[in-house]
mmCIF file of the N, C-alpha and C atoms, coordinates in Angstrom:
data_MODEL
# 
_entry.id   MODEL 
# 
loop_
_atom_site.group_PDB 
_atom_site.id 
_atom_site.type_symbol 
_atom_site.label_atom_id 
_atom_site.label_alt_id 
_atom_site.label_comp_id 
_atom_site.label_asym_id 
_atom_site.label_entity_id 
_atom_site.label_seq_id 
_atom_site.pdbx_PDB_ins_code 
_atom_site.Cartn_x 
_atom_site.Cartn_y 
_atom_site.Cartn_z 
_atom_site.occupancy 
_atom_site.B_iso_or_equiv 
_atom_site.pdbx_formal_charge 
_atom_site.auth_seq_id 
_atom_site.auth_comp_id 
_atom_site.auth_asym_id 
_atom_site.auth_atom_id 
_atom_site.pdbx_PDB_model_num 
ATOM 1   N N  . UNK A 1 1  ? -21.436 0.573   0.791  1.00 0.00 ? 1  UNK A N  1 
ATOM 2   C CA . UNK A 1 1  ? -22.155 0.627   2.039  1.00 0.00 ? 1  UNK A CA 1 
ATOM 3   C C  . UNK A 1 1  ? -23.453 -0.141  1.843  1.00 0.00 ? 1  UNK A C  1 
ATOM 4   N N  . UNK A 1 2  ? -23.784 -0.978  2.789  1.00 0.00 ? 2  UNK A N  1 
ATOM 5   C CA . UNK A 1 2  ? -24.995 -1.772  2.662  1.00 0.00 ? 2  UNK A CA 1 
ATOM 6   C C  . UNK A 1 2  ? -26.153 -1.223  3.479  1.00 0.00 ? 2  UNK A C  1 
ATOM 7   N N  . UNK A 1 3  ? -25.844 -0.407  4.487  1.00 0.00 ? 3  UNK A N  1 
ATOM 8   C CA . UNK A 1 3  ? -26.916 0.148   5.306  1.00 0.00 ? 3  UNK A CA 1 
ATOM 9   C C  . UNK A 1 3  ? -26.439 1.428   5.965  1.00 0.00 ? 3  UNK A C  1 
ATOM 10  N N  . UNK A 1 4  ? -27.380 2.320   6.195  1.00 0.00 ? 4  UNK A N  1 
ATOM 11  C CA . UNK A 1 4  ? -27.077 3.536   6.918  1.00 0.00 ? 4  UNK A CA 1 
ATOM 12  C C  . UNK A 1 4  ? -27.549 4.761   6.168  1.00 0.00 ? 4  UNK A C  1 
ATOM 13  N N  . UNK A 1 5  ? -27.984 5.745   6.922  1.00 0.00 ? 5  UNK A N  1 
ATOM 14  C CA . UNK A 1 5  ? -28.403 7.034   6.381  1.00 0.00 ? 5  UNK A CA 1 
ATOM 15  C C  . UNK A 1 5  ? -27.836 8.116   7.289  1.00 0.00 ? 5  UNK A C  1 
ATOM 16  N N  . UNK A 1 6  ? -26.573 8.461   7.094  1.00 0.00 ? 6  UNK A N  1 
ATOM 17  C CA . UNK A 1 6  ? -25.947 9.417   8.011  1.00 0.00 ? 6  UNK A CA 1 
ATOM 18  C C  . UNK A 1 6  ? -26.572 10.802  7.947  1.00 0.00 ? 6  UNK A C  1 
ATOM 19  N N  . UNK A 1 7  ? -26.633 11.446  9.109  1.00 0.00 ? 7  UNK A N  1 
ATOM 20  C CA . UNK A 1 7  ? -27.138 12.816  9.226  1.00 0.00 ? 7  UNK A CA 1 
ATOM 21  C C  . UNK A 1 7  ? -26.164 13.595  10.098 1.00 0.00 ? 7  UNK A C  1 
ATOM 22  N N  . UNK A 1 8  ? -26.036 14.872  9.830  1.00 0.00 ? 8  UNK A N  1 
ATOM 23  C CA . UNK A 1 8  ? -25.117 15.717  10.584 1.00 0.00 ? 8  UNK A CA 1 
ATOM 24  C C  . UNK A 1 8  ? -25.520 15.806  12.051 1.00 0.00 ? 8  UNK A C  1 
ATOM 25  N N  . UNK A 1 9  ? -24.510 15.780  12.919 1.00 0.00 ? 9  UNK A N  1 
ATOM 26  C CA . UNK A 1 9  ? -24.654 15.943  14.363 1.00 0.00 ? 9  UNK A CA 1 
ATOM 27  C C  . UNK A 1 9  ? -25.621 14.951  15.005 1.00 0.00 ? 9  UNK A C  1 
ATOM 28  N N  . UNK A 1 10 ? -25.750 13.783  14.399 1.00 0.00 ? 10 UNK A N  1 
ATOM 29  C CA . UNK A 1 10 ? -26.583 12.711  14.930 1.00 0.00 ? 10 UNK A CA 1 
ATOM 30  C C  . UNK A 1 10 ? -25.807 11.409  14.798 1.00 0.00 ? 10 UNK A C  1 
ATOM 31  N N  . UNK A 1 11 ? -25.821 10.584  15.843 1.00 0.00 ? 11 UNK A N  1 
ATOM 32  C CA . UNK A 1 11 ? -25.116 9.310   15.716 1.00 0.00 ? 11 UNK A CA 1 
ATOM 33  C C  . UNK A 1 11 ? -25.772 8.484   14.618 1.00 0.00 ? 11 UNK A C  1 
ATOM 34  N N  . UNK A 1 12 ? -24.943 7.995   13.719 1.00 0.00 ? 12 UNK A N  1 
ATOM 35  C CA . UNK A 1 12 ? -25.416 7.212   12.573 1.00 0.00 ? 12 UNK A CA 1 
ATOM 36  C C  . UNK A 1 12 ? -24.740 5.851   12.572 1.00 0.00 ? 12 UNK A C  1 
ATOM 37  N N  . UNK A 1 13 ? -25.497 4.821   12.242 1.00 0.00 ? 13 UNK A N  1 
ATOM 38  C CA . UNK A 1 13 ? -24.949 3.477   12.086 1.00 0.00 ? 13 UNK A CA 1 
ATOM 39  C C  . UNK A 1 13 ? -24.729 3.230   10.605 1.00 0.00 ? 13 UNK A C  1 
ATOM 40  N N  . UNK A 1 14 ? -23.525 2.791   10.262 1.00 0.00 ? 14 UNK A N  1 
ATOM 41  C CA . UNK A 1 14 ? -23.160 2.469   8.887  1.00 0.00 ? 14 UNK A CA 1 
ATOM 42  C C  . UNK A 1 14 ? -22.681 1.028   8.846  1.00 0.00 ? 14 UNK A C  1 
ATOM 43  N N  . UNK A 1 15 ? -23.068 0.283   7.823  1.00 0.00 ? 15 UNK A N  1 
ATOM 44  C CA . UNK A 1 15 ? -22.639 -1.108  7.685  1.00 0.00 ? 15 UNK A CA 1 
ATOM 45  C C  . UNK A 1 15 ? -22.092 -1.336  6.283  1.00 0.00 ? 15 UNK A C  1 
ATOM 46  N N  . UNK A 1 16 ? -21.039 -2.135  6.208  1.00 0.00 ? 16 UNK A N  1 
ATOM 47  C CA . UNK A 1 16 ? -20.377 -2.449  4.943  1.00 0.00 ? 16 UNK A CA 1 
ATOM 48  C C  . UNK A 1 16 ? -20.174 -3.958  4.852  1.00 0.00 ? 16 UNK A C  1 
ATOM 49  N N  . UNK A 1 17 ? -20.349 -4.517  3.670  1.00 0.00 ? 17 UNK A N  1 
ATOM 50  C CA . UNK A 1 17 ? -20.020 -5.913  3.410  1.00 0.00 ? 17 UNK A CA 1 
ATOM 51  C C  . UNK A 1 17 ? -18.682 -5.952  2.700  1.00 0.00 ? 17 UNK A C  1 
ATOM 52  N N  . UNK A 1 18 ? -17.736 -6.705  3.246  1.00 0.00 ? 18 UNK A N  1 
ATOM 53  C CA . UNK A 1 18 ? -16.407 -6.842  2.658  1.00 0.00 ? 18 UNK A CA 1 
ATOM 54  C C  . UNK A 1 18 ? -16.347 -8.196  1.968  1.00 0.00 ? 18 UNK A C  1 
ATOM 55  N N  . UNK A 1 19 ? -16.133 -8.167  0.659  1.00 0.00 ? 19 UNK A N  1 
ATOM 56  C CA . UNK A 1 19 ? -16.127 -9.402  -0.130 1.00 0.00 ? 19 UNK A CA 1 
ATOM 57  C C  . UNK A 1 19 ? -14.897 -9.471  -1.021 1.00 0.00 ? 19 UNK A C  1 
ATOM 58  N N  . UNK A 1 20 ? -14.594 -10.669 -1.452 1.00 0.00 ? 20 UNK A N  1 
ATOM 59  C CA . UNK A 1 20 ? -13.579 -10.909 -2.475 1.00 0.00 ? 20 UNK A CA 1 
ATOM 60  C C  . UNK A 1 20 ? -14.178 -11.913 -3.446 1.00 0.00 ? 20 UNK A C  1 
ATOM 61  N N  . UNK A 1 21 ? -14.218 -11.554 -4.707 1.00 0.00 ? 21 UNK A N  1 
ATOM 62  C CA . UNK A 1 21 ? -14.823 -12.401 -5.738 1.00 0.00 ? 21 UNK A CA 1 
ATOM 63  C C  . UNK A 1 21 ? -16.262 -12.757 -5.390 1.00 0.00 ? 21 UNK A C  1 
ATOM 64  N N  . UNK A 1 22 ? -16.972 -11.812 -4.777 1.00 0.00 ? 22 UNK A N  1 
ATOM 65  C CA . UNK A 1 22 ? -18.373 -12.011 -4.449 1.00 0.00 ? 22 UNK A CA 1 
ATOM 66  C C  . UNK A 1 22 ? -18.650 -12.799 -3.179 1.00 0.00 ? 22 UNK A C  1 
ATOM 67  N N  . UNK A 1 23 ? -17.610 -13.240 -2.486 1.00 0.00 ? 23 UNK A N  1 
ATOM 68  C CA . UNK A 1 23 ? -17.791 -14.021 -1.251 1.00 0.00 ? 23 UNK A CA 1 
ATOM 69  C C  . UNK A 1 23 ? -17.360 -13.200 -0.044 1.00 0.00 ? 23 UNK A C  1 
ATOM 70  N N  . UNK A 1 24 ? -18.113 -13.308 1.029  1.00 0.00 ? 24 UNK A N  1 
ATOM 71  C CA . UNK A 1 24 ? -17.760 -12.617 2.271  1.00 0.00 ? 24 UNK A CA 1 
ATOM 72  C C  . UNK A 1 24 ? -16.434 -13.159 2.791  1.00 0.00 ? 24 UNK A C  1 
ATOM 73  N N  . UNK A 1 25 ? -15.603 -12.284 3.313  1.00 0.00 ? 25 UNK A N  1 
ATOM 74  C CA . UNK A 1 25 ? -14.312 -12.692 3.851  1.00 0.00 ? 25 UNK A CA 1 
ATOM 75  C C  . UNK A 1 25 ? -14.316 -12.638 5.370  1.00 0.00 ? 25 UNK A C  1 
ATOM 76  N N  . UNK A 1 26 ? -13.463 -13.441 5.972  1.00 0.00 ? 26 UNK A N  1 
ATOM 77  C CA . UNK A 1 26 ? -13.254 -13.402 7.417  1.00 0.00 ? 26 UNK A CA 1 
ATOM 78  C C  . UNK A 1 26 ? -12.237 -12.308 7.697  1.00 0.00 ? 26 UNK A C  1 
ATOM 79  N N  . UNK A 1 27 ? -12.591 -11.345 8.512  1.00 0.00 ? 27 UNK A N  1 
ATOM 80  C CA . UNK A 1 27 ? -11.725 -10.202 8.775  1.00 0.00 ? 27 UNK A CA 1 
ATOM 81  C C  . UNK A 1 27 ? -10.836 -10.449 9.985  1.00 0.00 ? 27 UNK A C  1 
ATOM 82  N N  . UNK A 1 28 ? -9.586  -10.067 9.856  1.00 0.00 ? 28 UNK A N  1 
ATOM 83  C CA . UNK A 1 28 ? -8.587  -10.226 10.914 1.00 0.00 ? 28 UNK A CA 1 
ATOM 84  C C  . UNK A 1 28 ? -8.369  -8.886  11.609 1.00 0.00 ? 28 UNK A C  1 
ATOM 85  N N  . UNK A 1 29 ? -8.078  -8.896  12.904 1.00 0.00 ? 29 UNK A N  1 
ATOM 86  C CA . UNK A 1 29 ? -7.764  -7.637  13.577 1.00 0.00 ? 29 UNK A CA 1 
ATOM 87  C C  . UNK A 1 29 ? -6.487  -7.010  13.012 1.00 0.00 ? 29 UNK A C  1 
ATOM 88  N N  . UNK A 1 30 ? -6.487  -5.682  12.896 1.00 0.00 ? 30 UNK A N  1 
ATOM 89  C CA . UNK A 1 30 ? -5.322  -4.930  12.451 1.00 0.00 ? 30 UNK A CA 1 
ATOM 90  C C  . UNK A 1 30 ? -5.270  -3.649  13.276 1.00 0.00 ? 30 UNK A C  1 
ATOM 91  N N  . UNK A 1 31 ? -4.150  -3.415  13.928 1.00 0.00 ? 31 UNK A N  1 
ATOM 92  C CA . UNK A 1 31 ? -3.991  -2.264  14.812 1.00 0.00 ? 31 UNK A CA 1 
ATOM 93  C C  . UNK A 1 31 ? -5.118  -2.189  15.840 1.00 0.00 ? 31 UNK A C  1 
ATOM 94  N N  . UNK A 1 32 ? -5.493  -3.347  16.377 1.00 0.00 ? 32 UNK A N  1 
ATOM 95  C CA . UNK A 1 32 ? -6.459  -3.414  17.459 1.00 0.00 ? 32 UNK A CA 1 
ATOM 96  C C  . UNK A 1 32 ? -7.924  -3.431  17.072 1.00 0.00 ? 32 UNK A C  1 
ATOM 97  N N  . UNK A 1 33 ? -8.237  -3.464  15.769 1.00 0.00 ? 33 UNK A N  1 
ATOM 98  C CA . UNK A 1 33 ? -9.646  -3.455  15.352 1.00 0.00 ? 33 UNK A CA 1 
ATOM 99  C C  . UNK A 1 33 ? -9.821  -4.295  14.082 1.00 0.00 ? 33 UNK A C  1 
ATOM 100 N N  . UNK A 1 34 ? -11.040 -4.793  13.867 1.00 0.00 ? 34 UNK A N  1 
ATOM 101 C CA . UNK A 1 34 ? -11.346 -5.585  12.668 1.00 0.00 ? 34 UNK A CA 1 
ATOM 102 C C  . UNK A 1 34 ? -11.412 -4.729  11.408 1.00 0.00 ? 34 UNK A C  1 
ATOM 103 N N  . UNK A 1 35 ? -11.445 -3.433  11.578 1.00 0.00 ? 35 UNK A N  1 
ATOM 104 C CA . UNK A 1 35 ? -11.480 -2.533  10.433 1.00 0.00 ? 35 UNK A CA 1 
ATOM 105 C C  . UNK A 1 35 ? -11.356 -1.094  10.897 1.00 0.00 ? 35 UNK A C  1 
ATOM 106 N N  . UNK A 1 36 ? -11.146 -0.217  9.950  1.00 0.00 ? 36 UNK A N  1 
ATOM 107 C CA . UNK A 1 36 ? -11.023 1.208   10.222 1.00 0.00 ? 36 UNK A CA 1 
ATOM 108 C C  . UNK A 1 36 ? -11.789 1.958   9.138  1.00 0.00 ? 36 UNK A C  1 
ATOM 109 N N  . UNK A 1 37 ? -12.491 2.995   9.535  1.00 0.00 ? 37 UNK A N  1 
ATOM 110 C CA . UNK A 1 37 ? -13.216 3.844   8.598  1.00 0.00 ? 37 UNK A CA 1 
ATOM 111 C C  . UNK A 1 37 ? -12.724 5.277   8.788  1.00 0.00 ? 37 UNK A C  1 
ATOM 112 N N  . UNK A 1 38 ? -12.289 5.874   7.690  1.00 0.00 ? 38 UNK A N  1 
ATOM 113 C CA . UNK A 1 38 ? -11.863 7.269   7.704  1.00 0.00 ? 38 UNK A CA 1 
ATOM 114 C C  . UNK A 1 38 ? -12.825 8.041   6.819  1.00 0.00 ? 38 UNK A C  1 
ATOM 115 N N  . UNK A 1 39 ? -13.286 9.178   7.300  1.00 0.00 ? 39 UNK A N  1 
ATOM 116 C CA . UNK A 1 39 ? -14.165 10.052  6.530  1.00 0.00 ? 39 UNK A CA 1 
ATOM 117 C C  . UNK A 1 39 ? -13.501 11.420  6.434  1.00 0.00 ? 39 UNK A C  1 
ATOM 118 N N  . UNK A 1 40 ? -13.390 11.932  5.203  1.00 0.00 ? 40 UNK A N  1 
ATOM 119 C CA . UNK A 1 40 ? -12.830 13.265  4.961  1.00 0.00 ? 40 UNK A CA 1 
ATOM 120 C C  . UNK A 1 40 ? -13.903 14.141  4.347  1.00 0.00 ? 40 UNK A C  1 
ATOM 121 N N  . UNK A 1 41 ? -14.159 15.292  4.970  1.00 0.00 ? 41 UNK A N  1 
ATOM 122 C CA . UNK A 1 41 ? -15.125 16.241  4.415  1.00 0.00 ? 41 UNK A CA 1 
ATOM 123 C C  . UNK A 1 41 ? -14.438 16.987  3.273  1.00 0.00 ? 41 UNK A C  1 
ATOM 124 N N  . UNK A 1 42 ? -15.063 17.003  2.105  1.00 0.00 ? 42 UNK A N  1 
ATOM 125 C CA . UNK A 1 42 ? -14.405 17.551  0.913  1.00 0.00 ? 42 UNK A CA 1 
ATOM 126 C C  . UNK A 1 42 ? -14.178 19.050  0.974  1.00 0.00 ? 42 UNK A C  1 
ATOM 127 N N  . UNK A 1 43 ? -14.994 19.802  1.705  1.00 0.00 ? 43 UNK A N  1 
ATOM 128 C CA . UNK A 1 43 ? -14.845 21.261  1.727  1.00 0.00 ? 43 UNK A CA 1 
ATOM 129 C C  . UNK A 1 43 ? -13.604 21.739  2.475  1.00 0.00 ? 43 UNK A C  1 
ATOM 130 N N  . UNK A 1 44 ? -13.236 21.024  3.555  1.00 0.00 ? 44 UNK A N  1 
ATOM 131 C CA . UNK A 1 44 ? -12.100 21.483  4.355  1.00 0.00 ? 44 UNK A CA 1 
ATOM 132 C C  . UNK A 1 44 ? -11.239 20.343  4.904  1.00 0.00 ? 44 UNK A C  1 
ATOM 133 N N  . UNK A 1 45 ? -11.505 19.122  4.460  1.00 0.00 ? 45 UNK A N  1 
ATOM 134 C CA . UNK A 1 45 ? -10.760 17.931  4.874  1.00 0.00 ? 45 UNK A CA 1 
ATOM 135 C C  . UNK A 1 45 ? -10.877 17.622  6.361  1.00 0.00 ? 45 UNK A C  1 
ATOM 136 N N  . UNK A 1 46 ? -12.004 18.020  6.988  1.00 0.00 ? 46 UNK A N  1 
ATOM 137 C CA . UNK A 1 46 ? -12.262 17.578  8.361  1.00 0.00 ? 46 UNK A CA 1 
ATOM 138 C C  . UNK A 1 46 ? -12.178 16.052  8.364  1.00 0.00 ? 46 UNK A C  1 
ATOM 139 N N  . UNK A 1 47 ? -11.664 15.487  9.442  1.00 0.00 ? 47 UNK A N  1 
ATOM 140 C CA . UNK A 1 47 ? -11.255 14.087  9.469  1.00 0.00 ? 47 UNK A CA 1 
ATOM 141 C C  . UNK A 1 47 ? -11.941 13.337  10.605 1.00 0.00 ? 47 UNK A C  1 
ATOM 142 N N  . UNK A 1 48 ? -12.502 12.181  10.295 1.00 0.00 ? 48 UNK A N  1 
ATOM 143 C CA . UNK A 1 48 ? -13.029 11.265  11.308 1.00 0.00 ? 48 UNK A CA 1 
ATOM 144 C C  . UNK A 1 48 ? -12.342 9.918   11.134 1.00 0.00 ? 48 UNK A C  1 
ATOM 145 N N  . UNK A 1 49 ? -11.989 9.273   12.233 1.00 0.00 ? 49 UNK A N  1 
ATOM 146 C CA . UNK A 1 49 ? -11.437 7.917   12.208 1.00 0.00 ? 49 UNK A CA 1 
ATOM 147 C C  . UNK A 1 49 ? -12.275 7.095   13.179 1.00 0.00 ? 49 UNK A C  1 
ATOM 148 N N  . UNK A 1 50 ? -12.929 6.046   12.666 1.00 0.00 ? 50 UNK A N  1 
ATOM 149 C CA . UNK A 1 50 ? -13.889 5.282   13.457 1.00 0.00 ? 50 UNK A CA 1 
ATOM 150 C C  . UNK A 1 50 ? -13.536 3.803   13.429 1.00 0.00 ? 50 UNK A C  1 
ATOM 151 N N  . UNK A 1 51 ? -13.656 3.150   14.581 1.00 0.00 ? 51 UNK A N  1 
ATOM 152 C CA . UNK A 1 51 ? -13.486 1.699   14.663 1.00 0.00 ? 51 UNK A CA 1 
ATOM 153 C C  . UNK A 1 51 ? -14.859 1.036   14.649 1.00 0.00 ? 51 UNK A C  1 
ATOM 154 N N  . UNK A 1 52 ? -14.925 -0.206  14.202 1.00 0.00 ? 52 UNK A N  1 
ATOM 155 C CA . UNK A 1 52 ? -16.231 -0.874  14.137 1.00 0.00 ? 52 UNK A CA 1 
ATOM 156 C C  . UNK A 1 52 ? -16.792 -1.171  15.522 1.00 0.00 ? 52 UNK A C  1 
ATOM 157 N N  . UNK A 1 53 ? -18.112 -1.331  15.554 1.00 0.00 ? 53 UNK A N  1 
ATOM 158 C CA . UNK A 1 53 ? -18.765 -1.767  16.781 1.00 0.00 ? 53 UNK A CA 1 
ATOM 159 C C  . UNK A 1 53 ? -18.358 -3.218  17.021 1.00 0.00 ? 53 UNK A C  1 
ATOM 160 N N  . UNK A 1 54 ? -18.555 -3.693  18.201 1.00 0.00 ? 54 UNK A N  1 
ATOM 161 C CA . UNK A 1 54 ? -18.116 -5.054  18.561 1.00 0.00 ? 54 UNK A CA 1 
ATOM 162 C C  . UNK A 1 54 ? -18.876 -6.154  17.825 1.00 0.00 ? 54 UNK A C  1 
ATOM 163 N N  . UNK A 1 55 ? -20.099 -5.896  17.447 1.00 0.00 ? 55 UNK A N  1 
ATOM 164 C CA . UNK A 1 55 ? -20.903 -6.948  16.833 1.00 0.00 ? 55 UNK A CA 1 
ATOM 165 C C  . UNK A 1 55 ? -21.059 -6.707  15.332 1.00 0.00 ? 55 UNK A C  1 
ATOM 166 N N  . UNK A 1 56 ? -21.096 -7.782  14.611 1.00 0.00 ? 56 UNK A N  1 
ATOM 167 C CA . UNK A 1 56 ? -21.372 -7.733  13.172 1.00 0.00 ? 56 UNK A CA 1 
ATOM 168 C C  . UNK A 1 56 ? -22.498 -8.716  12.900 1.00 0.00 ? 56 UNK A C  1 
ATOM 169 N N  . UNK A 1 57 ? -23.394 -8.358  12.026 1.00 0.00 ? 57 UNK A N  1 
ATOM 170 C CA . UNK A 1 57 ? -24.555 -9.204  11.743 1.00 0.00 ? 57 UNK A CA 1 
ATOM 171 C C  . UNK A 1 57 ? -24.149 -10.512 11.085 1.00 0.00 ? 57 UNK A C  1 
ATOM 172 N N  . UNK A 1 58 ? -23.061 -10.472 10.298 1.00 0.00 ? 58 UNK A N  1 
ATOM 173 C CA . UNK A 1 58 ? -22.653 -11.685 9.587  1.00 0.00 ? 58 UNK A CA 1 
ATOM 174 C C  . UNK A 1 58 ? -21.180 -11.585 9.193  1.00 0.00 ? 58 UNK A C  1 
ATOM 175 N N  . UNK A 1 59 ? -20.649 -12.686 8.723  1.00 0.00 ? 59 UNK A N  1 
ATOM 176 C CA . UNK A 1 59 ? -19.258 -12.755 8.269  1.00 0.00 ? 59 UNK A CA 1 
ATOM 177 C C  . UNK A 1 59 ? -19.013 -11.698 7.186  1.00 0.00 ? 59 UNK A C  1 
ATOM 178 N N  . UNK A 1 60 ? -17.875 -11.030 7.261  1.00 0.00 ? 60 UNK A N  1 
ATOM 179 C CA . UNK A 1 60 ? -17.508 -10.045 6.268  1.00 0.00 ? 60 UNK A CA 1 
ATOM 180 C C  . UNK A 1 60 ? -18.173 -8.693  6.431  1.00 0.00 ? 60 UNK A C  1 
ATOM 181 N N  . UNK A 1 61 ? -18.960 -8.528  7.462  1.00 0.00 ? 61 UNK A N  1 
ATOM 182 C CA . UNK A 1 61 ? -19.628 -7.237  7.654  1.00 0.00 ? 61 UNK A CA 1 
ATOM 183 C C  . UNK A 1 61 ? -18.908 -6.427  8.724  1.00 0.00 ? 61 UNK A C  1 
ATOM 184 N N  . UNK A 1 62 ? -18.760 -5.145  8.446  1.00 0.00 ? 62 UNK A N  1 
ATOM 185 C CA . UNK A 1 62 ? -18.244 -4.191  9.421  1.00 0.00 ? 62 UNK A CA 1 
ATOM 186 C C  . UNK A 1 62 ? -19.328 -3.160  9.671  1.00 0.00 ? 62 UNK A C  1 
ATOM 187 N N  . UNK A 1 63 ? -19.610 -2.898  10.934 1.00 0.00 ? 63 UNK A N  1 
ATOM 188 C CA . UNK A 1 63 ? -20.614 -1.908  11.307 1.00 0.00 ? 63 UNK A CA 1 
ATOM 189 C C  . UNK A 1 63 ? -19.938 -0.834  12.157 1.00 0.00 ? 63 UNK A C  1 
ATOM 190 N N  . UNK A 1 64 ? -20.284 0.415   11.895 1.00 0.00 ? 64 UNK A N  1 
ATOM 191 C CA . UNK A 1 64 ? -19.688 1.556   12.583 1.00 0.00 ? 64 UNK A CA 1 
ATOM 192 C C  . UNK A 1 64 ? -20.781 2.465   13.121 1.00 0.00 ? 64 UNK A C  1 
ATOM 193 N N  . UNK A 1 65 ? -20.558 3.028   14.294 1.00 0.00 ? 65 UNK A N  1 
ATOM 194 C CA . UNK A 1 65 ? -21.427 4.071   14.836 1.00 0.00 ? 65 UNK A CA 1 
ATOM 195 C C  . UNK A 1 65 ? -20.598 5.345   14.812 1.00 0.00 ? 65 UNK A C  1 
ATOM 196 N N  . UNK A 1 66 ? -21.057 6.343   14.088 1.00 0.00 ? 66 UNK A N  1 
ATOM 197 C CA . UNK A 1 66 ? -20.286 7.574   13.946 1.00 0.00 ? 66 UNK A CA 1 
ATOM 198 C C  . UNK A 1 66 ? -21.192 8.787   13.985 1.00 0.00 ? 66 UNK A C  1 
ATOM 199 N N  . UNK A 1 67 ? -20.587 9.945   14.183 1.00 0.00 ? 67 UNK A N  1 
ATOM 200 C CA . UNK A 1 67 ? -21.313 11.213  14.213 1.00 0.00 ? 67 UNK A CA 1 
ATOM 201 C C  . UNK A 1 67 ? -20.563 12.194  13.312 1.00 0.00 ? 67 UNK A C  1 
ATOM 202 N N  . UNK A 1 68 ? -21.173 12.539  12.193 1.00 0.00 ? 68 UNK A N  1 
ATOM 203 C CA . UNK A 1 68 ? -20.578 13.532  11.305 1.00 0.00 ? 68 UNK A CA 1 
ATOM 204 C C  . UNK A 1 68 ? -20.836 14.910  11.899 1.00 0.00 ? 68 UNK A C  1 
ATOM 205 N N  . UNK A 1 69 ? -19.803 15.754  12.030 1.00 0.00 ? 69 UNK A N  1 
ATOM 206 C CA . UNK A 1 69 ? -19.964 17.013  12.751 1.00 0.00 ? 69 UNK A CA 1 
ATOM 207 C C  . UNK A 1 69 ? -20.864 18.029  12.062 1.00 0.00 ? 69 UNK A C  1 
ATOM 208 N N  . UNK A 1 70 ? -20.947 17.988  10.756 1.00 0.00 ? 70 UNK A N  1 
ATOM 209 C CA . UNK A 1 70 ? -21.790 18.936  10.032 1.00 0.00 ? 70 UNK A CA 1 
ATOM 210 C C  . UNK A 1 70 ? -22.173 18.343  8.685  1.00 0.00 ? 70 UNK A C  1 
ATOM 211 N N  . UNK A 1 71 ? -23.162 18.961  8.064  1.00 0.00 ? 71 UNK A N  1 
ATOM 212 C CA . UNK A 1 71 ? -23.579 18.500  6.741  1.00 0.00 ? 71 UNK A CA 1 
ATOM 213 C C  . UNK A 1 71 ? -22.473 18.785  5.735  1.00 0.00 ? 71 UNK A C  1 
ATOM 214 N N  . UNK A 1 72 ? -22.414 18.004  4.703  1.00 0.00 ? 72 UNK A N  1 
ATOM 215 C CA . UNK A 1 72 ? -21.413 18.200  3.664  1.00 0.00 ? 72 UNK A CA 1 
ATOM 216 C C  . UNK A 1 72 ? -21.179 16.912  2.914  1.00 0.00 ? 72 UNK A C  1 
ATOM 217 N N  . UNK A 1 73 ? -20.290 16.973  1.962  1.00 0.00 ? 73 UNK A N  1 
ATOM 218 C CA . UNK A 1 73 ? -19.916 15.797  1.182  1.00 0.00 ? 73 UNK A CA 1 
ATOM 219 C C  . UNK A 1 73 ? -18.661 15.186  1.815  1.00 0.00 ? 73 UNK A C  1 
ATOM 220 N N  . UNK A 1 74 ? -18.744 13.901  2.132  1.00 0.00 ? 74 UNK A N  1 
ATOM 221 C CA . UNK A 1 74 ? -17.636 13.185  2.759  1.00 0.00 ? 74 UNK A CA 1 
ATOM 222 C C  . UNK A 1 74 ? -17.190 12.046  1.845  1.00 0.00 ? 74 UNK A C  1 
ATOM 223 N N  . UNK A 1 75 ? -15.899 11.807  1.809  1.00 0.00 ? 75 UNK A N  1 
ATOM 224 C CA . UNK A 1 75 ? -15.343 10.625  1.155  1.00 0.00 ? 75 UNK A CA 1 
ATOM 225 C C  . UNK A 1 75 ? -15.040 9.632   2.261  1.00 0.00 ? 75 UNK A C  1 
ATOM 226 N N  . UNK A 1 76 ? -15.506 8.384   2.078  1.00 0.00 ? 76 UNK A N  1 
ATOM 227 C CA . UNK A 1 76 ? -15.279 7.349   3.070  1.00 0.00 ? 76 UNK A CA 1 
ATOM 228 C C  . UNK A 1 76 ? -14.233 6.376   2.557  1.00 0.00 ? 76 UNK A C  1 
ATOM 229 N N  . UNK A 1 77 ? -13.280 6.040   3.423  1.00 0.00 ? 77 UNK A N  1 
ATOM 230 C CA . UNK A 1 77 ? -12.239 5.078   3.107  1.00 0.00 ? 77 UNK A CA 1 
ATOM 231 C C  . UNK A 1 77 ? -12.308 3.966   4.146  1.00 0.00 ? 77 UNK A C  1 
ATOM 232 N N  . UNK A 1 78 ? -12.513 2.761   3.677  1.00 0.00 ? 78 UNK A N  1 
ATOM 233 C CA . UNK A 1 78 ? -12.690 1.600   4.554  1.00 0.00 ? 78 UNK A CA 1 
ATOM 234 C C  . UNK A 1 78 ? -11.485 0.689   4.426  1.00 0.00 ? 78 UNK A C  1 
ATOM 235 N N  . UNK A 1 79 ? -10.971 0.224   5.563  1.00 0.00 ? 79 UNK A N  1 
ATOM 236 C CA . UNK A 1 79 ? -9.854  -0.714  5.583  1.00 0.00 ? 79 UNK A CA 1 
ATOM 237 C C  . UNK A 1 79 ? -10.267 -1.923  6.405  1.00 0.00 ? 79 UNK A C  1 
ATOM 238 N N  . UNK A 1 80 ? -10.072 -3.087  5.817  1.00 0.00 ? 80 UNK A N  1 
ATOM 239 C CA . UNK A 1 80 ? -10.285 -4.354  6.499  1.00 0.00 ? 80 UNK A CA 1 
ATOM 240 C C  . UNK A 1 80 ? -9.225  -5.328  6.015  1.00 0.00 ? 80 UNK A C  1 
ATOM 241 N N  . UNK A 1 81 ? -8.786  -6.250  6.877  1.00 0.00 ? 81 UNK A N  1 
ATOM 242 C CA . UNK A 1 81 ? -7.722  -7.187  6.523  1.00 0.00 ? 81 UNK A CA 1 
ATOM 243 C C  . UNK A 1 81 ? -8.262  -8.598  6.572  1.00 0.00 ? 81 UNK A C  1 
ATOM 244 N N  . UNK A 1 82 ? -7.964  -9.363  5.520  1.00 0.00 ? 82 UNK A N  1 
ATOM 245 C CA . UNK A 1 82 ? -8.369  -10.751 5.437  1.00 0.00 ? 82 UNK A CA 1 
ATOM 246 C C  . UNK A 1 82 ? -7.164  -11.595 5.057  1.00 0.00 ? 82 UNK A C  1 
ATOM 247 N N  . UNK A 1 83 ? -7.143  -12.853 5.484  1.00 0.00 ? 83 UNK A N  1 
ATOM 248 C CA . UNK A 1 83 ? -6.030  -13.734 5.104  1.00 0.00 ? 83 UNK A CA 1 
ATOM 249 C C  . UNK A 1 83 ? -6.334  -14.512 3.826  1.00 0.00 ? 83 UNK A C  1 
ATOM 250 N N  . UNK A 1 84 ? -7.437  -14.211 3.136  1.00 0.00 ? 84 UNK A N  1 
ATOM 251 C CA . UNK A 1 84 ? -7.749  -14.898 1.871  1.00 0.00 ? 84 UNK A CA 1 
ATOM 252 C C  . UNK A 1 84 ? -6.781  -14.550 0.792  1.00 0.00 ? 84 UNK A C  1 
# 
């Protein structure tokens, strides 16, 4: 994650840089979105599935606006597709 400070019950912006061999990649749409972010809360496996916002600051970046329902430890899984 390159930016973001998520807080419970508050909309949070998260940004990720997707690279291969240190270079930003061009992301292709997959299942209707340039990427998918899944968050699982470790205590009870509460599940969030978020699509990126329409704008990205630069090539290879995915930005998400999400709201975590409560405080806790979450595992984030990011999916992006590139033709590289």
